[in-house]
C-alpha positions in Angstrom: -11.2 127.2 24.1 -9.4 125.4 26.9 -5.6 125.4 26.9 -5.5 121.6 27.2 -8.3 119.3 26.2 -8.0 115.6 27.1 -10.7 113.4 25.7 -11.3 109.7 26.2 -7.5 109.1 26.8 -6.6 105.4 27.0 -3.2 104.1 27.7 -2.1 100.4 28.1 1.0 98.6 29.1 1.5 95.3 27.3 3.2 92.8 29.6 3.8 89.1 29.6 0.9 88.7 31.9 -1.5 90.7 29.6 -2.7 94.2 28.8 -2.8 96.6 31.7 -5.3 99.3 31.0 -3.6 102.0 33.2 -5.6 104.9 31.8 -9.1 104.0 30.6 -11.2 106.8 29.1 -10.0 109.9 30.9 -11.4 113.3 29.8 -10.8 116.7 31.3 -10.0 120.3 30.3 -7.4 122.7 31.7 -8.1 126.4 31.4 -5.4 129.0 31.2 -4.0 130.2 34.6 -6.0 127.5 36.5 -4.8 124.7 38.8 -6.2 121.2 38.2 -5.7 118.6 40.9 -5.6 114.9 39.9 -6.1 112.8 43.0 -6.1 109.1 43.8 -4.2 106.2 45.5 -1.0 104.8 44.1 -1.8 102.9 40.9 -4.9 104.9 40.1 -3.4 106.2 36.8 -2.5 109.7 37.8 1.1 109.8 36.7 0.5 107.7 33.6 -2.1 110.2 32.5 0.6 112.9 32.7 3.2 110.8 31.0 0.7 110.0 28.2 0.1 113.7 27.6 3.9 114.3 27.2 4.3 110.8 25.5 7.2 109.8 27.8 5.9 106.3 28.6 8.0 103.2 29.3 8.7 101.0 26.2 5.9 98.7 27.1 3.4 101.5 27.3 1.3 102.9 24.5 -1.5 105.4 24.0 -4.1 103.3 22.4 -6.9 105.8 21.9 -8.3 109.2 22.7 -7.2 112.8 22.0 -4.9 115.4 23.7 -5.1 118.9 22.3 -2.8 121.7 23.4 -4.2 125.1 22.2 -6.1 123.2 19.6 -3.1 121.2 18.3 -3.6 117.4 18.4 -0.6 115.8 20.2 -1.5 112.1 19.9 0.2 110.8 16.8 1.8 114.2 16.1 5.3 112.7 16.0 8.5 113.1 18.0 9.6 116.4 16.4 6.4 118.1 17.5 6.7 116.6 21.0 10.3 117.8 21.4 9.0 121.3 20.9 6.1 120.7 23.3 8.2 119.2 26.1 9.9 121.9 28.1 8.7 124.8 25.9 5.0 124.5 26.3 4.6 121.7 28.9 7.1 121.1 31.7 7.0 118.4 34.4 8.4 118.1 37.9 8.9 114.5 38.8 8.4 112.9 42.2 11.9 112.5 43.6 14.2 115.4 42.9 17.3 113.3 43.5 16.5 110.9 40.7 15.6 113.9 38.4 19.1 115.4 38.7 22.3 113.7 37.4 24.7 113.4 40.3 27.8 113.7 38.0 27.0 117.1 36.7 26.7 120.5 38.4 23.4 122.1 39.0 24.4 124.9 36.6 25.3 122.5 33.8 21.9 120.8 34.1 19.9 124.0 34.2 21.8 125.4 31.3 21.4 122.2 29.3 17.6 122.6 29.5 17.7 126.2 28.5 20.1 125.7 25.6 18.1 122.7 24.3 14.7 124.6 24.3 15.7 128.2 23.5 17.9 130.2 21.2 20.1 131.6 24.0 23.8 131.3 23.9 25.9 129.9 26.9 26.3 133.3 28.5 22.6 134.0 28.2 21.8 130.5 29.5 24.0 131.0 32.5 22.3 134.3 33.3 18.8 132.8 32.9 19.8 129.8 35.1 21.0 132.2 37.9 17.8 134.2 37.5 15.6 131.1 37.9 17.5 130.0 41.0 17.0 133.4 42.5 13.3 133.2 41.5 12.8 130.0 43.5 14.6 131.5 46.5 17.9 129.5 46.3 20.5 131.6 48.2 23.8 132.6 46.6 22.7 131.3 43.1 26.0 132.0 41.4 27.8 129.8 43.9 25.1 127.2 43.8 25.5 126.9 40.0 28.9 125.2 40.5 27.7 122.7 43.1 26.5 119.1 42.7 23.1 117.7 43.7 24.4 115.9 46.7 25.5 119.3 48.2 21.8 120.4 48.3 19.1 119.4 50.8 15.9 117.7 49.6 14.0 121.0 49.6 16.7 122.8 47.8 16.9 120.1 45.1 13.2 120.4 44.6 13.6 124.1 44.1 16.2 123.4 41.5 13.9 121.0 39.7 11.1 123.6 39.7 13.6 126.2 38.4 14.5 123.8 35.6 10.9 123.2 34.7 10.1 126.9 34.6 13.2 128.1 32.8 11.6 128.1 29.4 8.3 129.7 30.6 5.9 126.8 29.8 2.2 127.3 29.4 1.5 124.3 31.6 3.5 122.9 34.6 2.8 119.3 35.6 3.8 118.6 39.2 3.9 114.9 39.9 3.8 114.5 43.7 6.3 117.3 44.1 6.3 117.2 47.9 6.2 113.4 48.6 9.9 113.0 49.6 10.0 116.2 51.8 9.2 116.8 55.4 6.1 118.8 56.4 7.9 122.2 56.9 9.6 122.0 53.5 6.4 120.8 51.9 4.7 124.0 53.0 7.5 126.1 51.7 7.4 124.4 48.2 3.6 124.7 48.0 3.8 128.4 48.9 6.5 128.8 46.3 4.4 127.1 43.6 1.4 129.2 44.5 3.3 132.5 44.2 5.0 131.4 41.0 1.7 130.4 39.5 0.2 133.8 40.2 3.3 135.7 39.1 3.8 133.8 35.8 0.1 133.1 35.0 0.8 129.5 34.0 -1.7 126.6 34.3 -0.7 123.7 36.7 -1.7 120.0 36.8 -1.0 118.9 40.4 -0.8 115.1 40.7 -1.1 114.1 44.3 -2.7 111.7 46.9 -2.7 114.5 49.5 -6.1 116.2 49.7 -4.5 118.9 51.9 -2.4 120.0 48.9 -5.5 120.0 46.7 -7.4 122.2 49.1 -4.5 124.7 49.2 -3.8 124.9 45.5 -6.4 123.6 43.2 -9.4 125.3 41.4 -10.7 122.0 40.0 -10.3 118.4 40.9 -10.3 115.1 39.1 -10.6 112.0 41.3 -9.2 108.8 39.7 -9.6 105.1 40.6 -8.4 102.1 38.6 -7.5 104.2 35.6 -10.8 106.0 35.3 -12.3 109.2 36.6 -14.9 108.6 39.2 -15.6 112.2 40.1 -14.6 115.7 38.9 -15.6 119.2 39.7 -14.6 122.4 41.4 -12.6 122.0 44.6 -15.5 123.3 46.6 -17.9 120.8 45.1 -15.5 117.9 45.7 -14.8 118.8 49.3 -18.2 120.0 50.5 -20.5 117.8 48.2 -18.6 114.6 47.4 -20.9 112.3 45.3 -18.7 109.2 44.8 -18.2 106.7 47.6 -14.4 106.6 46.8 -14.1 110.4 47.2 -16.1 110.2 50.4 -13.7 107.5 51.6 -10.7 109.6 50.8 -12.1 112.6 52.7 -13.0 110.4 55.8 -9.4 109.1 55.9 -7.7 112.5 56.5 -7.5 114.4 59.7 -9.5 117.7 59.9 -10.5 120.2 62.5 -13.9 118.4 62.7 -12.6 114.9 63.6 -9.9 115.8 66.1 -9.7 113.0 68.7 -11.6 110.6 66.6 -10.3 107.5 64.9 -9.7 108.0 61.1 -11.7 105.7 58.8 -9.4 104.1 56.2 -10.7 102.7 53.0 -10.7 99.0 53.5 -9.3 96.4 51.1 -6.7 97.0 48.4 -6.7 98.6 44.9 -8.1 96.6 42.1 -5.9 94.4 39.9 -5.8 96.2 36.6 -5.2 92.8 34.8 -8.5 91.5 36.1 -11.0 94.4 35.9 -14.5 93.6 37.1 -17.6 94.1 34.9 -19.1 96.7 37.3 -17.7 99.5 39.3 -14.0 98.9 40.1 -14.5 100.3 43.6 -17.4 98.1 44.4 -15.4 95.4 46.3 -14.2 98.0 48.7 -17.4 100.1 49.0 -19.6 99.8 52.1 -22.6 101.2 50.1 -22.2 98.8 47.1 -25.5 97.5 45.6 -26.0 94.5 43.4 -26.0 96.7 40.3 -22.6 98.0 41.3 -21.1 94.5 41.0 -22.5 93.8 37.5 -22.7 97.2 35.7 -20.6 100.3 35.6 -22.5 103.5 36.0 -22.4 106.3 33.4 -21.0 109.8 34.4 -23.9 111.8 35.8 -24.0 115.6 36.0 -24.6 116.7 39.6 -24.6 120.3 38.4 -22.8 122.3 35.7 -19.5 122.2 37.7 -19.7 118.7 39.0 -20.1 115.1 37.7 -19.7 111.7 39.2 -19.8 108.0 38.1 -21.6 106.3 41.0 -24.9 104.3 41.2 -25.7 106.1 44.5 -26.5 109.2 42.5 -28.9 107.3 40.3 -30.5 105.8 43.4 -30.8 109.3 45.0 -32.3 110.8 41.9 -34.9 107.9 41.8 -35.7 108.3 45.5 -36.1 112.1 45.0 -38.4 111.6 42.0 -36.0 113.4 39.7 -35.9 110.4 37.3 -38.3 107.5 36.9 -37.5 103.8 37.4 -37.9 103.3 33.6 -35.3 106.0 33.0 -32.8 105.3 35.7 -33.8 102.0 37.4 -33.8 99.3 34.7 -30.2 98.6 35.3 -30.9 97.9 39.0 -33.3 95.2 38.0 -30.9 93.3 35.8 
């Protein structure tokens, strides 16, 4: 059984302008000790998926359907008392900007100890020792001295290390890292990713890495979920996604990043802008930006199609390829194209 099972998760924000379907039918599993990457542009629903799992949505947001099971225990509708035990103890999260995650009026030690005292049975002395131990684990120098300092006395990279230490202090089964390197320069990004890799191997926890950076995914992730407009358009192993992409959006993301193969060439950005979630189209939400879009893409949304046992995608191009290759007949796979 998977450690985390997310099935048909749907989350909406109810605004004056209407219902925004930020997460629309997302399903995936996370195995113990594995790293799952959730990739997509800003507004694709990556962070809202994570916040829905932990049920820390804004007041206008609500999980309107689906299931989230942690070790077989259903979390949707489980109640706040259950979620208080889950947050921090079983699932921890690293938010995007470490400066906004830390209270500038309290010392680093106070904030680390607060998390430990809230989620464990340790006394203050034990919490202090644990906090120092965690700072040392994430390679913060002079941890006893640092415990008495304030967030503004730390660099961005050091603050991110503190946030990671806080997230790991209670030894969670799952760590959700929401764009953990976005606000950091390239050198510090590499250090933080190396740190997370070593900690994941040392502690054996599972990680959900939320990012728009495919370089991060290539370095860390075992499996990848690609999201667009609140839905999953492709998912599979990292090797399948990188070497055999089967959704036009995934291909666009891969074309827009520099690699050793395209040195000296102009990068090819994805044209257009992300879809307005208040006015979702009938067909594929990526169709207005897709160079390969067909008439059926505009009017009908494709069903998820298994490419192999480790890979599936939701794109009409896969149906077209299967028809062209004679794998399915027009009656089985082509009626939709004729509508």
